[in-house]
C-alpha positions in Angstrom: -102.3 -57.5 -167.8 -102.4 -61.1 -168.7 -99.1 -63.1 -169.0 -98.6 -65.8 -171.7 -96.9 -69.0 -170.8 -94.9 -69.9 -173.9 -93.5 -73.3 -173.0 -93.8 -75.9 -170.2 -91.0 -78.5 -170.0 -92.1 -81.7 -168.1 -89.7 -84.7 -167.8 -90.7 -87.8 -169.8 -92.1 -90.4 -167.8 -93.9 -93.7 -168.2 -97.3 -91.8 -167.5 -97.1 -90.3 -171.2 -98.0 -92.7 -173.8 -95.5 -92.9 -176.5 -96.0 -93.1 -180.3 -95.9 -96.7 -181.2 -93.2 -97.9 -183.8 -94.0 -100.5 -186.3 -92.2 -103.2 -184.5 -94.0 -102.2 -181.2 -97.4 -102.2 -182.6 -97.3 -106.0 -182.9 -96.4 -106.5 -179.1 -98.4 -103.6 -177.9 -98.3 -103.0 -174.3 -101.9 -101.6 -172.9 -101.9 -97.8 -173.4 -101.6 -95.7 -170.2 -104.6 -93.6 -169.5 -104.0 -90.0 -168.6 -106.5 -88.5 -166.0 -109.3 -86.6 -167.8 -108.4 -82.9 -168.3 -111.4 -80.8 -169.5 -110.2 -78.5 -172.4 -106.7 -80.1 -172.9 -105.5 -82.4 -175.5 -102.1 -84.0 -176.0 -100.6 -84.1 -179.7 -97.5 -86.1 -180.6 -95.3 -85.5 -183.6 -92.8 -87.9 -185.1 -89.8 -86.6 -183.4 -89.3 -87.9 -180.0 -88.2 -85.2 -177.4 -88.1 -85.1 -173.7 -90.4 -82.2 -173.1 -94.0 -81.2 -173.4 -94.5 -78.0 -175.1 -97.6 -75.7 -174.2 -99.1 -74.2 -177.6 -95.9 -73.7 -179.2 -96.4 -75.4 -182.5 -92.7 -74.5 -183.9 -91.1 -77.2 -181.8 -91.2 -80.8 -182.2 -92.4 -83.1 -179.5 -95.5 -83.5 -177.5 -97.7 -80.5 -177.0 -100.5 -79.5 -174.7 -103.2 -77.3 -176.5 -105.6 -75.4 -174.5 -108.9 -75.5 -176.2 -111.0 -74.4 -173.3 -111.3 -70.8 -174.3 -114.9 -70.1 -173.3 -114.0 -71.4 -169.7 -111.6 -68.6 -169.3 -112.8 -65.7 -167.1 -112.6 -62.4 -169.0 -113.6 -59.0 -167.8 -115.6 -57.9 -170.9 -116.3 -54.3 -172.3 -119.6 -52.6 -171.8 -120.6 -49.6 -173.8 -123.4 -46.9 -173.8 -125.5 -49.2 -176.0 -125.1 -52.5 -173.8 -125.2 -50.6 -170.5 -128.9 -51.3 -169.7 -129.1 -54.8 -170.7 -125.7 -55.9 -169.2 -125.6 -53.9 -166.0 -128.8 -52.6 -165.2 -130.9 -55.7 -165.9 -128.4 -58.3 -164.7 -129.7 -60.9 -162.4 -126.6 -60.9 -160.3 -124.2 -58.3 -158.7 -122.1 -56.4 -161.2 -118.7 -54.6 -161.0 -117.8 -52.0 -163.6 -114.4 -50.6 -164.0 -114.6 -46.9 -165.7 -111.1 -46.5 -167.2 -109.4 -45.0 -170.4 -106.5 -46.3 -172.4 -104.2 -43.2 -171.5 -104.8 -43.5 -167.7 -101.7 -45.3 -165.9 -103.7 -46.0 -162.6 -106.3 -47.6 -164.8 -103.6 -50.1 -166.2 -102.4 -50.8 -162.7 -105.7 -52.0 -161.5 -106.7 -54.1 -164.6 -105.0 -57.2 -163.0 -106.7 -56.5 -159.7 -110.1 -56.5 -161.5 -109.1 -59.5 -163.5 -108.3 -61.5 -160.1 -111.7 -60.5 -158.7 -113.4 -61.7 -161.8 -111.7 -65.1 -161.2 -112.4 -65.1 -157.4 -116.1 -64.2 -157.7 -116.9 -66.3 -160.9 -120.8 -67.3 -160.7 -121.3 -64.5 -158.1 -120.4 -61.3 -159.6 -120.1 -60.1 -163.3 -117.1 -57.8 -164.0 -117.1 -55.2 -166.8 -115.0 -52.4 -168.0 -116.3 -49.3 -169.5 -113.9 -47.0 -171.7 -114.9 -43.5 -170.7 -113.5 -42.2 -174.1 -115.6 -44.4 -176.2 -118.8 -44.5 -174.0 -119.0 -41.0 -172.3 -122.9 -41.1 -171.7 -123.0 -43.5 -168.9 -119.7 -41.9 -167.4 -121.6 -38.5 -167.4 -124.7 -40.1 -166.0 -123.0 -41.4 -163.1 -120.8 -38.3 -162.5 -117.4 -40.0 -163.3 -114.8 -37.3 -162.8 -111.8 -39.4 -161.9 -110.6 -42.7 -163.2 -110.3 -45.4 -162.5 -113.7 -45.5 -160.6 -115.2 -49.0 -159.6 -118.8 -49.0 -159.2 -120.9 -52.0 -157.8 -124.4 -52.6 -158.8 -127.2 -54.7 -157.6 -130.6 -55.1 -158.8 -130.1 -52.3 -161.3 -129.0 -49.8 -158.5 -125.7 -48.5 -157.9 -124.5 -49.6 -154.4 -121.0 -48.4 -153.9 -118.4 -46.4 -155.8 -114.5 -46.7 -155.1 -112.3 -44.1 -156.9 -108.4 -44.7 -157.7 -106.1 -47.7 -158.1 -106.8 -49.4 -154.7 -105.7 -52.7 -153.2 -107.7 -56.0 -154.0 -108.6 -56.3 -150.2 -110.3 -52.9 -150.3 -112.4 -54.0 -153.4 -113.2 -57.3 -152.0 -114.3 -55.8 -148.8 -116.9 -53.6 -150.7 -118.0 -56.5 -152.9 -118.6 -58.8 -149.9 -121.1 -56.2 -148.4 -123.5 -56.8 -151.4 -123.2 -60.5 -152.1 
């Protein structure tokens, strides 16, 4: 379950460049350089405010807009059709969460899987398989209870964890195979 930050208020300081007026453009002071931030940009509007807004375009003032969508870690879905290429032929370890939209414990473990995906970025690929939409793989691996989390390495199932378990339980199991 992802949360969305709608606005971020930052006190105005001399570190933020201001929009020059006509009179100040004649006697311009050197611009203050902000530290480089990959994927972020500052945009200023005509109205001067004392806050910086995050992606909220309805308010005036400076806004920080995140353009680094491809750098976000996301647990992608896998289906019967993509199973072989995504999971079995993967060059790294893979964690797959078998789930269904109507399953309450599945919704409880989604944030845990998201946190694991962020923690193990580059070492472990994380996917989710909706058992209602892709029953063939679930049947092949004998999934009778959801959520079930399976860890694969070199195309082989290495471990299986059934139920909404704490993150520490999952990380202990993952660490055995990395």
